[in-house]
N, C-alpha and C positions, 0 to 999 in steps of 0.2 A: 523801632526794630534795630538791634544792635547791627554794625557792619558785619560782625561774625555770623550771626544768624542770618542775614541778608545773604552772605555768601554762601552759606550751606543751603539756603533755599535756592539760590540761582544754581549751585551745582546741582541740585537734585533735579531741579527742572531739565538741566542739559543731559543728565543720566537718562531721565524718561524719555526725552526726544530721541537721544541715541537708541534706547530700547526700541520705541516705536519704529524708527527707521529700519532697524534689524527685523522686527517683526514684519514691516510692510515688505521689505525686499523679499524676504522667505515666503510669506503667505497672501501677498497683494492685501487690496482693500479688504477682501472679505476677512482674511485672516486677522487684520488690525482690528482686535478688540481690546478694551480695558484690562480684562483678565490676561490676555497674552502680553500685552505691554508690561503689566505688573509683575507677572513671571519673569519675563525677560530681565527688567529692571532689579529684581529681587525686592520689590517693595509691595504692600497691600495694595488692595484694588483702591481703598480710601485714599492711600498716598499719593497714587497717580491722579485721582479725581480731585484731590485738593490743589493739585498744579493745573490741571486741565480737566474741566468740567464734563468733557464728552470726547467722543472719536472725532467729531467735527473740529473740536478745540484743538486736538492733537494734529490733525491734518493741517488747520490754519497754521499751526506753530511750526510745523515742518517746512510748509510753503514759504513762510517767512524767512526761515532760517536758510532756505534753497536759494532764494531770491537775494537775500543779504550776501551770502557767498557769493552768487554770481555777479552783483553790482560790484563789489569788491574787487574781483578777478578782473573784471573789463575794466574797472577805474585803474588798476595797476598797471594793467597793460597800455590802456590810453596814457598814461603818464610817462610811458617809455617812448611816445611817438613824438616827433616833431610837431611844435604847434601848428595849428590851422584847422581849416573844416574837416579834414579827410581824419583827424585824430580819432574820433569815435568809431568809425568804421574800422579804421586799421587797428585799434585797440580791440575791438570786438573779433576781428580776423585773427589776431595775435592770441587771444584767450581761446578761441575756438582752436587754433593749432595747438594750443599747450594742453588743452583738456579733450581734445576730440577722443571719442571712444571710452572715455571715463564715465563710470557711474551712469551708464544708460540703463542698466536694470533698474537701480533705484529710481532715477528720475521718471521713467515709464511708469512703475508702479505708482509714484507719487501723482503723477500727471493723471493717472485713471482713478485715483482714489479722490482726488480733488474735482473730477469732471462733473460731479452732481451738487458741488458746493458752491453756491453763488459767492460767498465771502472769499472763497480760494481763489476762484477764477477773478475775482476782483484784483486780486494780488497780482496775477500774471498781466491781466489787462493794464493795470498801472504800471507794470516794467514796461510793456509794449509802448504804452503811451508816453511815457517818459523818453523812451529811445526815439520814437517818431518826431517827437515835439524838439529834441536835438538835431535830428537830421533836417529837421524843416528850416531850421536855423541856420544850417550850413549854406555857404554859397555854392553855386553850380547851377546846373539846368534843374528846374522844377521837377520834384518826383524822383530824381536820380538817388538821392539819400535814402527815401524811404523804400525805394526798389532794392538797393543794396542791403538795407536793414531785413527786409523779407526774404531776399536771397540766402543771406546769413542764417536767419531763423529757419528757413526751409531745410538747409543742409542739417542742421542741428536736430531739428523735430524730425526729419526724414530717418535719421540714424536711431534716435531715441525710440520711435515708434515702430522701427522694424521694417521701414519702407524701403529701404537700401541697407547695404550692409558693406560698403566701401571702406576699407582699411585707410589708414592715415596717409599711406603713400598713394593710394588711389584718389584721394581727396585733394591732395597737395596741388596738382593743375587747377582745380576749381578755386582754390584759395588764392593762388596766385593770380588769377583772372579778377577775382573780386578786390585784391589789392590794385590792379591796375586801375580799375574802374573807381576806386575809392580816391586815388591819386587826382583822379579829374576833378574831385569836388574842390582840390586847392586852386 
């Protein structure tokens, strides 16, 4: 396959994922059908199925893209932190501060769409396991890093799932408290 053909194929796959995201956001997991994605992308059903053989494959690809974006965002924020055991926690908190209240509707729809898909859940579990492993490797009192991670995750998931509706200014004291706790890892 030529570079040009591969590039067009990759572009079309991204167009399909963008369309799937729009359909998911509008209609939830029930509205996410191959036909709806094809219509949104301006492609045939066969064109969508050529790239993603099923609705589950679309969900897996959306989860993978979301987690890749999340990993990249956290890594960029972590790179801005002083070196040390608190770097990951401080990076996650900085990323949360930057992205808080963004994308809640899409993330909620994606979580719900993937809840019954063991492969999609495996992606989320791998993300959590990666973070916990890194927190476990940090110095400090045993369990403090994991407690910080789950506190950060709780803030995010609580907002995403609608358990709380604190705006960015209301969440700031909590983030500041998490930063103080993270500094104790150093």
